[in-house]
N, C-alpha and C positions, 0 to 999 in steps of 0.2 A: 503493500498501498503506499506511495507516496503519502508523504506529509504534507498538510496545507495548512497554510496559516490563515487563521480567523482573529479576525479584529470588530473585539465590541467596546463599547464605549467605555475605557478606563483601562484595557489591558490588552498588549496583543500574545500569543500562547500562538505556538506549533501543536497540531494535534496528532496524536497518535493511538488516542484512547475514546472510544465509542460509550456516548451516555442515555440512558432512556430521561427523556425529561416531560413531564407534562406541558400541553400547550400552553397551558397560563403562565408558565417561565419562559416563553420564547422570548428572545429579544434580537435589534436589528444586528448583526450581524453573524449571526451564527449560523453554520454548517450543515443543513439537514442531512444525512447519508441512508437514513433508513426512514419509514413510517409504521405504524402501527396496523395498516390495510395495504393490501397489494396496488403498487402503483398505477394500474388501471381501472382502477375505480377511482379517482382521485385526477384532476383538470391542469395536474404538475405533466410538463412535458417530457423534463430531463428526470432521471435520477437519481437526484441529490441536485442541491442548489441552495446559493447564499440568501439568507434572509434581508432585505435591502430595504423594508418601509411596513408600515405597519400596517398596510391593506393586503401586505404578503402573512403579516403574524395574522391577520384574519380569515385568510382563507386557508391557511393550514388549520387551524381552529374550526373550521364550518367542518373542514372531513375528518378530522383526527383529533381521538384524544391526547396520544403520547408522539411523542418524534423519538429520532435518534440522533445526535448529533453528535461529531466527532469534535475532540476538548480535549486535555492535559486533565486529567481528573481531579489532581490536588488546586488545580489552579483556577479550576471554573467553580466560581462559587455565585447563585442565588442572587438578583438584587437587595431582593428583602433583607440578607444577610450582609451584603455590603454597606446598608442604609449604619446596619447595627453595629457595624465596624467601624464605618465613619464618623458615628456618632458616642461611640465608646461604651453605648449603652445596652444593659443586658434587655434585648427584649419581651416585654411582659407578653404569656402567652391568655388568650380569654377566650368563654366561651358562650354559647348561645345560652344565659340563662333559662329565657322560658321562648317560646315560641313567638314568631311572629304577628298571631292571630293573638296571642293572649295578651303581647305590650300595645297590641293595636287597641286593644280596651283602656287604657291609661295613657298613650300620646300623644289622643287627639288635646284631653285636658291640658295636658302640656305642652303643649304647643299653641293652643291659646291662649295660655296664662301666660308664655313667656311672650308672646308679638303682643299684647298689650301692655305688659311691660315696659319691652321695651320701647316701644312709642311712647309712652310715657318718658322714659329715661330719656331719651334722645330730643324731646319736644322740650324737657324743663332746658337742655345745652340750648336749643334752639334762640328760646327767649331770653338766656343771660343766667340760669339759675347755674350752680352748683350741680354737678356728675352725680347724679346716688349709684355711689358704687359696690356699697351695699346690696342694692335690689340689684345691679348688672350681675358681681356674682355670685348670687342666688338663683338667679333665671337660668346661669351656665353651667350651677351646680345641678340643676333639675333634668337638665339636656344631657349633662354627661351620664347622669346613673339611669335614665333611660334607654342612652346610646349603651351603654356595658350590660343590659339586661338584652337589647337587642338593636342591634343599629339598625334592621331593614324598616321600623315600624316610623321612626323619626324622620328617616330619611324619604322615606314615600311619600310623606307630608309634606316635606320642606322639596320637594321637586313639584310637588303636587302644586305648590304656593308660590311658586317658584316664576309669575308670569303675572304684565305689568305689573310687579312689585316694588313697593318704592323702597327707599333707604332702611326702616325699617325692618322689614320683610327680606330684604339683602340683606341685611346685619346679621338677621338671625340664620337666617338658611347656610350663610357661611361660617357660621360657628356649629352650628349642626354637622356639617358637610366634615367641615377641620376637625371638628373632633372625633367624628368617625374613622377618617385617614389617620390623624395619632393614634385609635385604640385599632386601627391594621396594623401600625407600625410598632403595636406591643409598646406604648408607651405609659409610664406609672398615671395612676389616679389624679396627682395633683397635678402629674405636665399637662392632661390633660384639660385639668381647667383650667390652667393657666393660658393653654392653647387656645380654649373656646373661648377665655374672657379675650384673648388677643383678638380673633375671628366676630367675633362680636362687636367691635369697639373701632374697630378698623378705619372704616369709614365714618368717625365722629364727627371731623372736619368739614363731613358737608352739612352737618345743621349749620355754618358760617356763608356758605356758598349761596347766592342771592340766586333765590325761586324762578327767576323768569330765566335764569342761566340753565338751572338745574332742568327744566321744561321744553328744551331747546334740542335737548337730543345732540344727535350726533351733526344736526348744520349748526355749527358754534364759527366765530370767527375766531379772527389770533389772537383778540382781546378777550375775549370771552374763555376760549380755552384754557390761555395760562390762569384766568380768574378760577377756572375749574379745580384744575392742578393746584392750586391753592388748597386747595383741600387738605395734603398732606399735611401741609405747614401747620395751618387750622389744629388737626389734630394733633399731632404734637405738643403745642401750647394750649390746648383744654387737658390733655392727658398731664403734660408735665405737672398742673396747677392742682395734680391730687399725687404730694409726694408717698404716701402710702398704697398707691399701686404697684403694681408686680409690673417692674421697669420694661420689659419685653413689650408691655402693650404699647407703650408712647415708642417704641421704636416699630413697629409693624403698622402702625398706621401712620408714620413718615415714611416708611420705607418699603409698602406693599405695591407700587408703582416699578421699582428700580428694577435693574435685567442683569443679567449675569454679567454680559457682554460690554454694560456702562452703556446700553441706550434708552435707559431709561431715567425714571424723575423722581425726585427733582434736586438731587445731587447727582446723577451719572456716577456712582457707584458700579465699582465691580464686584464679582463675586465674595472674593476676602472679606467686602465689608458689608456684606449684608448678611443675616443672621436664619437659621434653619426654621424656625418657627415661622420668620418672613416670608420665604422659600417656597415653604406650605402654604402659609397664607395664600400668595400671591400665585400657586399654581388653581384653588381650591376659587378663588374672586376671578378671577380670569374664565372658570369653567363654569359658573355661575352666570357671567355677565354675559357671554356666549347665547347658551342656553334660556335665558329669559327676552320675552319680548317688550323690548322699550321704546316709548314712543312709535308706535306703530308698524315698527322694522318688524322683517319676519327674523326669528330665531333659529340659531344653529341647532340641527339637530345635537344629542349627546357623543352619539361617532363624532361627526363635524367638529365638535370641542376637543375629542381625545386625540386624531387627527392633526388639532391645530398645536397644542401642547407637544406632543409627538415629532410633530417639525420644528418644532423650536426646542427641545429639550439640547441643552449644555451650551444656549445662547441664549435665551431668555429666562428659560428655567432652566432649574436642577436638575441633571437628565437623571438619575438615582430615584428620587423622588417622584419626578412625570413615572417612570417605569411602575413605582412601587402605587401613585395614585389611582391610575389606570387598572389594575389588579384591584387596587380599595373597589373603586364604583361599579369594578368591570365595564361588559360593552352594551349591558343594557341594566342599568342602575334601576333601583328601585322608582314607582314614581314615571318609569316611562311611557310612553303609549308603543304598544307592536302592533306589528303586522305579522301571523303564521305564515307558514309554509303554505296552509291550506287553505289560505283567505280570510281564517278568522281574526278577529281583531281586539285587542284588549291592552287592561295595565299590568305592567310587572308588579310586582310586590315584594317579593324576596331574592335575593339571592343564593343558586345553589354552590355551595363552595365546593363541591366533588367536583360536580362540573358546571363552569358559569352559562356555558352556551342554555344551557336548560333552565330557569327561574321556576319560582310558581307565576301565574297569570291569570289575572283577574280577566275574564273571556266575556266581554260586553255586544259584541257585532257577529254574525254567523260567515261562512264563507261570501255570503251573497249582500254583505254587510247589514243586514237586517237586526235589529235589536234585541237582544236573547237575554233570560233572566241573569243577571251577573253570578257569577259561579267560578270558582277555585279552583283552576289545575296544575297541577305538579307537571311541569312538563318531561325531569329527568323519571318520572313514575311511567307517565304517560307512553316514552318511547323502550319500559323495558318491557312494556305489554303490548306494546305495537311495530310497527314499521321506521323502523329509526328517525327516515328523513319528514314523515308527515307532521311531526311536531315539534319545527324548529324554527326561533321567532328569524324571517327574512330580512326584516327590516324595521326602523325607530325610525317613528311617525313627529311630526310635530303638532302641539296642540292645536284641536278645531279640524284636526282630518276623519274625516268621515262625521264629521261634525259633533266630532264631541268635545266636550269641553270639562275639561278633568276637575275645575273650581265647580264647576255643576254639579257633578258627580258627587262631590264631598259634601258638597251643601246640600246634596239631598238624604244625606246620611249610608254612603258608600259602605259597606264594612268590608272586610276580608275573608269572610267565611259564612 
């Protein structure tokens, strides 16, 4: 066998060992030498190929559960372990304490109360009152508790409420998703609470941006753009006036629009000047911004947002953290509107951590796009009983597709079981 040189972000290696790797662990730069099924059952034209893009990874995941890559065994380290090595912290291993259906009995109340408190806290800052740090911390703590029991229920609610969201909803949704991200990375509970506070207050400076600038969306003049970007400085100043606050919160509010290559603002910092929490919030903030319908503009799908993050990893965003974030949310995160291969439509309600291509889906429309009684189907179980290709997600749709308004379903009391 001729040795190949395989380049992965962060290391180069000569390959003389074949490793069996789950498709969830695939990354750009890996050389796939064999599949878990005959090559003729797949669309791949050559037997052996280099993974060169996110689309390539998604195609492999569509047809395979695991593949074989050429690597030096002792040199190849999964992305989550490289993050652990880089941070110098031992990863906390979390399990789901309750099912998503059980947590759904609690999570809506947690979300409603949190949204009310966040609006109140931000409104106080807008009119010049002091930041109520105690309320903010209590809100984050409640969210962390729910996410530690089972992250899917609160993530599901955050995604569904991520439509035409204002600063309060956006801030809460960033808090929820960045805590779920931290849980995935195995951060300790105190670290999750600190990270959640960073997410909750990252845009607090927006309270000092004039409403007419905020309401214009993307159609801003050069002067208005400068005013909008000033929210990072406003955020720093607001948070610095609270000396008892975790210092990382101020840093994140000031720096969450900085990029590793120095192309961000307000200071054009490069990688060495950007903290770990700031890097995490930056990824989550971008993802949520892209998938939110704002000012009449068409939102990106979750897959499009993931592709953007992948395309900019190592330049704008932290390389390893992007890999881990995609593993955290999956290609089909809870709250996504999904089109199945058989034409049926539903909402993804929880992730299948053994096979992320086969989550639980709340079906709403039949193959002819006619409304049906909502019911939950576990695609993993369905595929064990029937044809492997019958129950797969074909595409992720934007809110409003086929007349489905996610928030309207939530207001009607849509449940997960």
